[in-house]
N, C-alpha and C positions, 0 to 999 in steps of 0.2 A: 504494500500500500504506500502510495506517495504521501509524503508529509505535507501539512498545510503551511504555506509560506508565512513567515513571521508577521508581515504587514497585514495579511488577510486575517491571521489569527488575532491580532490586536483589534482590528475593526470588529470582528465577531464578538470579542469580549465586551467592547463598548456597546454594541447593539443588545447583547444579552443583558447587560447591566441595566440599560435603559428600560428594556421590556420587563425584566424581573422587578426592578425598582418600582415601575409603574404598577405592576400587579400587586406589589407589596403595599403601596399606598392605597390602592383601591380596596385591597383586602382588609387593611386596617379600618378604612372608612366603613366598609360593609359590616365588619364585626362591631364597630362602635354603634352603627345604626341599629344592628340587631339587639345589642345590649340596651341601648336607649329605648327601643320599642318595647322590649320586655319589661323594663322598669316602668315605662309610661302606662302600659296595660295593667301592671300590678298596682298602680297608684302611687309609686315612689317618684314623685315629680322632681325632687331635688336630684336624685341619682340620674334620672333621665335628662334633666337640664344640663348637668355636667358633661354627660356623654355627647349630647347634641352640640354643646358649646365647643367641645373638642373637635368635632367634625367641621364646624364653621371656621375654626382657626386655619385650616388648610383648604377648605372648600366653602368659601363665604357665600356662594350662590346656591348651595345645595337646597333644593326646594323642600325636601322632607324635613331637614333639620330646622330650616326657617319656619316652616308651618308648625312643627311641634313646639318649638320655643315660643312662638306666638300664643299657642293654645295653653302651654304650661303657665306662662305669666298671666294670661287671661284668667285661667282657673284659679290661680293664687290671688287674684284681685290686684295685681300690680299693673295698673292701667297704662302708665306711660311706657314702661318696658314693653308691654304687649303691643302698644300702638306702633312702636318703632319697627317691630317685625311685621305687623299687619300692613303697614305702609309699604314696606319692601315687597311683600307678597302681592299687594295690589298692582304693582308695576309688573311683576313677573307673571301673575295669573289673574288678569282682570275679569275673567269669566267665572271665577270661583265665588259664587254668590254667598254661601254661608260665611266665608271669611270676610267678604266685603261688608256683610251685615254686622258682624262682630266689631269690625273697625268703626263702622258708622255709629254703633251704640256707644263705643268708647268716646268718640268725638262729641256725641250729644251729651254724654256725662260730663265732659270737660267744658261744656257751655258753648261749643261751636255749632250752634243750631243750623245756621245757613249751610254749612258744609255737610252736615248730616243729612239735611233735606236734599241737597244735590245728589248725594249718594243714593238715597232712596229713589229719587226720580230716575237716575241712571239705570238702576237695577230694573225698575219697572218698564223702562224703555226697551231693555233687552228681552224681558219676559213679563207680561202683564199679570202673570198668575203666581207671584211670590207673596204669600199672605203676610209674612213677617216684614217685608219691605213696605207693604201697604200700611201696616200698623205703624211702622217707623215714620212714614210720610205724615200720618195724622198726629203723631206725637210732636212733630216739628211745625205745626200750624201756628203762625204768629201774625200774619196779615190776611186781609180779605182775599187777596189773590191766592194765598196758600190754601185757603178754605175752598176756593173755586177749583183749584187743581186737585185737591183731595176728593171733592165731590165727583169730578170727572173720572178719577181713578177708581172710586167705589163703583160707579155705574158701569165702567168697562171691565171690572173684575169678574172673572168667570165663575170661580168657586165661592158662591155666596153662602155656602153651608159650612165654611171653615170657622174655627174658633177665632182666628186672628181677623177675619173679615168682620165678625160681629164686634170684636173689641175696637177695631178701627171705626166702625159705624157708631159705636157708643161715644168715642172721642169727639166725633163731629157733632153728634146730637147734644153733648154736654156744652160744646162751644156755642151752639145755637140756642142754648137755654132750655132745651127739651129734656128735662130730667126724667120724666116718665118714659119717653122713648129710649133714652139711654139705659134705663134700668131694664127695659124689655130686651134690648140688644144684649146686655150682660147676662140676663137669664137664659137667653138662647145659647150664648157661648157655653155656659155651664151645662146646659142640657146636651149640647153636642159632645162635650167631653167633661164629664163630672170630675175627672182627675187632673184637669188642667190647672197647674199652679198659676199660670198667667191670668186665667179667667178669674180665679179666686182673688188674686191680688187686685185686679181691676175692680172687682166688686167691693173689696175692702176699701179701696180709695174712694169709691163712689159713696159708700156709707159714711166715711170720714168727712167728705165734703158736705154731706147732708146732716152733719152734726148728730150722727148716730154712733157714738163710740162703742157701744156694746156689740152691735152687729159688725162694726169695722174690726174690732179686736178678734171676734170669732172668725171672720173671713181671713184676716191676716194669719191667724194660727193655722187654719185649714190650708192656706197657700203654702206656708212654711213646711207643714208636715208632708206635703206632696212634692216639695222641691228637693233637689240634690243638696248635699251638705255644703258644697261650694256654690252658693247661689245668692245673688242679690235679693232674691225673694225672702230668704231666711233673714237677711240683714234688714229688709223692710219691716219684718215683724218685730225684731228687736228695737229698731228705730221708733216704731209706733209705740211700743211699750214705754220707751224712754220719754217720748214726747208727751205722753199722757200721764207722766209722773210715776209710772211703775218701774222705778229704777232697779229695785231688787229683782223683779221678774226679768227685766232686760239683761241684767248681769248674768242671771242663770241661763237665759237663752244663748247668750254670746259664749259663755264658758262651755256649754254643751257643744258648740261648734268647734271651739279651739281644741277640745279634748279629742274629737273625732278627726279633725283636719288641722293639725297644729300649724301648718304653713299657710293657712288662709288668712291673708293680711287684713281684710276688712273687719273680721271679727275682733282682732286685737285692737284695731283703731277704734272700733265701737266700744270696747271695754275702757279704753282711754277716755273717750268722750263721756261715758257714764261717770268715771272717776272724777273727771273735771266738773261735771254737774254736781257731784257730791263734795266738791272742794277738796278732793284728795289729790292735790297737785303733784306731789312726789310720786304717788302711784301712777298717775297719768303719764308722767315722764318715763317711768320704768317700763310701762307697757309700750310706749312709743319706741323705746330703744329696742325692744324685741322685734318690732316691725323693721326698723332701720338696719338691724343686723342682717336681716334677710334681703332687704332691698334698700340700699343707701340713697336711692333716688326716688323713694316713694313720695309722690307729690302730696297726697293727703296727709301723710304722717308729718311731713315737714311743716305744712301749714297748720296742722293741729298743734304741733310743738310751739309754733309762734303764738297760737291762741292761749296756750298754757302760760307762756312767758308773760303775755299781756295780763292774764288773770292774776298773776303774782306781782304785777306792777313793774316788770322788767321790760319796758318798751324799747329801750336802747338795744338790748341784745336781740329782741325780736326784729327790729329794723335792720340790724346788721345781718342776721341770718336770712331774712327775706330778700334783702338786696343781693346777697351772695347767691341765693337760689335763682334770682332773676338773671344774674350774670351767667350762671352755669347753664341755664335753659332759656336762652333769649327769645325764642319764638313762642313760648308757651303763654306767658302773661297771667297765668292763673293766680299768681301770688299778689297781684296788684291790689285787690280788694282788702286783703288782710294787712298789707303794707299801709294802706290808707288809714285803717283803724289804729295801727301802731303809731303813725304820725299824729293822729288826733290825740291819742293818749299822751303823747310827748308834747302836746300843745303846739304842733307845727301844722296849722291849718292850711297854709299855702302848699306844702308838700302833699298833704292829704287830698286837697282839691285836684292836684295834678294826677295822683295815683287813681283817684276815682274817675276822672275824665278818661284816663287810659282804659280802666276797667269797662266802663260803659261803651267805649268805642269798640273794644275787642269782644265784649260779651253783652250784646243788647238784651239778652234774656235775664241778666242779673238785675232784677228789679230792686233787690235790697240795696245794691250799690247805687242804682239810679235814684232811689228815694233819699238815701243819705246825701248824695251829691246835691239834689234839689234843696234839701234842708240847709246844707252849708251855703249854697248860693243865696238862699233867702236870708240867712243870717248875715251874709256879707253885703246885702242890699242889691243882689243881682237877680231881681225878680223875673226879668224877661227870659233869660236862659232857663231858669227854673220852670217857668210856665211852658216853654217849648219842649223841654225834656219830659215833663209830666204829661203833656198832651200826647207825645209819642207813646208813653207807657200806657195811658188809659185807652189809647186806640188799640194797643196790643192786648191789654189786660183790663177790659171794662169791669171785671169783677173785683179789681183791687181798690178797695175803699181808701186806703191810705194815700194812694196816688191821686185820687179825686180830691181828697182833703187838701193836699199840698197844691194841687192845681187851683183850687178855690182861693187859697191863701195868696198864691202868686198872682192870680188874676185880679184879686182885690188890690194888691200892691201896685199894679200897673193900670188900675182903673178899667179893667176889662171884664167885670162881672156880668154885665148885660150881654155882651157877645157870647160869653161862655154859656149863659142861660139859654140863649137862642139856639146855640149849637146842641145843647141837651134836648131842647124841645124838638129839633129836627130829628135827632137820633131816636127819641121816644116815638115819633111818628112812624119811623121805619121799623122799630122793634116795640110795638105797643104793649107787650106783656112784660117788659123789663122793669121790674120793681126797683132794681138797683139804680137805674138811671133816674127814675122818678124820685127816689130817696136823695140822690145827689143834687138834683134840681131843687128839692126842698131845702137842702143845706145852703145852696146859693141864695135862695130867696130869703132865708134867715139872715145871711150875711148882708143882703141888700136892705135889711130892716123892713121886710114885707111879710109880716107874720101871717096875715090872712091868706096870701098866696102860698106861703110855706105850708100852712095847715092843710090847705086843699090838696097840695101835691103829696104830702105824706099820707093823707087819707087815700089818695089814688094808688099810692104804692102798696098800701095794705089791701086794697081791693085785688091788685095783681098777685100779692103774696101775703095772705093773712097772717102768716107766722113770722113776718119780718119784724123782729123785736126792735131793731134800730129805729125804724119809723115810729113804732109805738112809744119808744122812750122819748123821741123828739116831740111827739104830740103831748106826752105827759109833761115835758118841760114847758111847752107853750101853755098848758093848762095852769101850771103853777105861776108862771110869769104873769098871766092874766088874772091871777087870784081866783081861779075856778077850782078851788081845792076839793070840792065834793066830786067834780068831774074827774079830777086827777086821781082821787082815791078810788073811784069806781073803775077807772082804767087800770090802775095798779092791781086791784083785787082780781080783775078779769085775767090779767097776765098770770097771777099766782095760781088761778084755777086751771088755766090752759096749759101751763108748764109747771106741774106740781113738783117736779124733781129739780127745778132750777131755783136758785136764790133770787133771781132778778125781780120777780113779781113782789117778793116780800121786802126787798130793798126799796123798791118804788113805793110800796105801802108805807114803809117806815118814814120815807121822805115826805109823803103826803100827810101822815099823821103829825110829823114834826111841824109842817107848815100850818096845820090846824091848831098846834099847841097842845095836842094830846100826847104827852110824853110817855104815859103808861103804855098806850097802844103802840107808839113808836118803838119803845123798848121791846115789847113782845114781838113785833114784826122783825126787828133787827136780829133778835136772838134766833128766831125761826130761820132767817136768811143764813146766819152763821152755821146753824145745824146742817143746812144743805150745802153751803159753800164756805167751809171754815178758813179758806185762804183769801177770801175777797175782802180787801181792806175797806171798801165802801161801807159795809155793814158795821164794822167796828167804829168808823167815824160817827155814824148816826147813834150807835149805842153809847159812845162816849158822851155825846151831847145829851142824850136822854138821862144818863146817870148824873152828869154834872149839873143839870138844871135842878135836880132834886137831891143833891148829895147830902144836904143838911136835914132832909125830911126823914122821919122814922122809917126804918126798914130798908132804905136804899143801900146802905153799906152792906147789910146782911145779904141782900139780893146780889150785889156785886161779888161778894165773897163766894156765894154759892155758884155763880157763873164761873168765876176763876178756878174754883176747885174742880169743876166739871171739865175745864179745858187746860189742865196742867200739861205743860209741854208744848202748848200752842204759843209761838212767839208773839203773834198779834194780840192775843188775849193778855199775855204778860205785860207787853208794852202799854196796852190800854190801862190795865190796872195800875201800873207804875205812874202813869200820867195823872190818873184820878187821885191816887194817894198823895202824889206830890202837891196837888192843889190844896190838900189838907196838911201838908208838911208832916205827913205820917211816915217818917223814914223807917222806923222798925218794921212797919207792914210792907213797905217796898222791899226791904232787905229780905224778909221772909219769903215774899212772893218770888223774887228773882232767884233766890237760892233753891227754892223748891222746884222752880221751872228748870233750872240747869241740871238738877239731878235727873229729871225726866228727859231732858233734851240738851245734853252737854255741848251740842254743836251749834247752839244759837249764839252766833257772834254778836248780833246787835244787842241782845239782852245782856250778854257778858260785858259789852262795852258800857251799857248803861249802869250796870252794877259797879264797874270800875270807877265811873264818875261819881256814883253815890258814895263809895268808900272814900275817895279822895276829897270830894267837895263838901259832903254833908256829915261825914263821920270822922273827918280829920285823920284818916289812915291812908296816907299817900303810898306807903310801901305796898299795902294790900291792893290798892287801886292799880298801881304799876304792874303788879304780878298778873292781875286779871286783864289789864290792857294788853300785855304781852301775849297772853293766851288767845285773846280775841284777834290779835294781829295774825297769829299762826293759823287761826281758823279762816280768816278772810283777809289776805294781804292786799287785796285790790280795793278795799273799802277806804274812801277818803275820810269818812267820819272816824273810823278806828285809827287811821294814821294820825289824824289831828289829836285825838285823845292821848295816844301813846307819846306823840311828840311833845305835847304840852306838859305831860307828867315828867318826861325826861328833862325838859327845860326847868321845871320846878325843882328837880333834883340836881340842878346845875350841870347837866350834861347837854350843853347847847350843840356840840358836834353830833351827838347821836340824834338830837331832836330835829336838826335842820332838814335832812333829806325827807323825813316823814312829813314835816310841815310843808315842804315844797310839793310833795305828792298831793297832799290835801288841797293846797292852794291851786294847783293845776286843774283839779277836778271841780273846785268850788271857788272860782276866781272872784266872785262878788260877795262871798260870805264874810261879813266883817269880823266875826269871832276868829275864823281861821286866819284871816289876814293879820289880825292883831297878834296872834300867836307867832306867825311867821316874822312879823316886824320885830317882836321881842327877841326871837332867836337870832335874827340877822344882826341886830344891834349888839347882842352879847358876843358875837363873833367878830365885831368890828366892821361889819358891812353896812355902813351908814346909808349908802345910796339905796341898797335893797330894802333896808328898814324904812326909809322915808317913803319909798314907793308903796310899800305895804300899808303903812300908817295913813297915807293919803286915801287909800281905798276905804279904810275904816272911817276916816273923818268925813268923806264924801258920801257915805252910805245914807240912804233915805230913812232906813229903819233906825230906831233908837237902839243903843247898845251900851251896856254898863261901863265899858272902858272907852267910850267915844271921847270923853273929855281928855283922858290921858293921851289918846291917839292924836287929838288936835294939838295938844301941848307939845308932843314929840315932833309933829310936823313943823310947828313954829320954831322949835329949837334946832332941828336938823337943817331946815332951809337956810339958816344962817351960815352953815358950814358946807353944805353940799350944793354946788351950783347946778348940776344936771343929774337927773335921777332916772335910770332905766327901770322899767317895770320888773318886779320879781317874776320868777317863772310862773306863768299862769295867771298873772294879775294885771289888769289894765291900769294905766296911770290915770288917776282922777284928780283934776285940779279945781 
């Protein structure tokens, strides 16, 4: 046999190396994909993620790895991570409708409604029979043209017996004000698939919008029970529990999810939110760290962390972290709203306005940001842009009463109430059954000082919607203003009969009885209201008046004590009792009341703060007061009243350096409060800041209300003005000359 020449042999080695090397890389890729697929099917998403990520390091365009990583992050609730992969896949495989729908849902969740709508329209252009895309299209209706497009899509849709078609129909009917039709469509959806979690969730939201919390909760639970563990529907159940005050139940629901799927990030974020609601700020931070360890770029966790920082009064750190977040993710903009809130807490209204304007421009659906922006614009005397902004909001959300109220305020400021009224009249003519629009028109007529027209409009609103309590309350107010007390009483009693489980009718009854001077009846009605709604401060205000009017009469103190004994642990009751006993200078009774309350409810920071002041000011025990003020501060570090109490006590203990930041925090939140400004002035003066002290004392000296230390403040102003030529305002305090 002839031997192979050396040159040929070398070339063959090179070729074999390339071939075998290529086979080896492909083999390693195939094995990684097999291992990843096995882990994915077994539910071990983290192991699968690592394997798929290894594939992408050498084969960044591999469709299987990209798709699975998109789904893994999606199932773990890491929306921004998932969005990056879905966006890449959208370019690679634009015909993959399920992936496009998931991407569109993420985009909608981030507030980019117009982009989500375009995705839904694009999918329906390719295939008119994708029910999930039809539902998405109706979820993104914001303008009248959007409603028209949705109507056309519904009419053209072939499968009208699908669950999602019925849910989409319900969305449109709700927007048209047809609650009965929407309920029928939702019932059809449930009949078509009794095990559909989406149908149950839609019905739950319908009941919630109809102020039927019992049915809403039951439907939320049914939806959650039918949904997978990694599901936004289970989160919706926990969120509803938290929103309705059932924080313990919400915690149990969320913990059950984390036990079964420990890597599902929304459940950990939910636990952190509940902890924050309970003012367990350190626990909230610890829970967020668990999220950020799994995904350091988790948008919701980073923004929630900023909220916790704001709740603890650390606005500067929140601003720094949110600014860094915006720099790292420049195209997202989702942090702008929270950044605005941080700037506001830091008393930087100019920066807050800029951030809010950016938020509204990027996310027109963010009505909370739009409303805050309009409020700031009105405060700054910019009524015209506020009116224009609120007009846009009410055109999109005619159900949003707060936007209407701001629009009325802005229109009044620029002298445009009558054009606004005429616009409402025109809209009512096109939507004759809209009780909401009639109610808003009534408010405009009240603002125009046209009570007869307002009364007529409110009555028309009640014809369209007999259960519209807001209109009834306005009519009740007109009755009292016109001294028609018997008519007001009859109206209030009718509300109490019609809504027996609500405290509103009894509060109105108590107000009417107060106007009649029947304090015994007012007391009884207010107590009934409190039994039904123990957290409504309005009833306590009336009850306070009812007791104080007869506090020296036999039996009143005994009835008060019986009421307080029945409501031990209720902070509103304790504060009311303290106020009434203080009027009698009965300090021992206040002490016993507060201490008994705190045994039952040790987390009542406001009551603890009052008790601290009682010890320091009335019982000459500053050390005990300081101890309690520190505890109150730990319970609620964001409270300006508690910050003022603790700061003033530290100053009285000659700790001006410890007092100053607390008093500055209080002054930023209550810039016109003379007592807070007096305390700040004293602390500033103690530290040699005469300019800051002068600015604070000027606020006190210029206050309209009388104040025990006003004379001293005026004297300090006269003294300091001789030495300080120019005075900057203290943080949070306007200069008053």
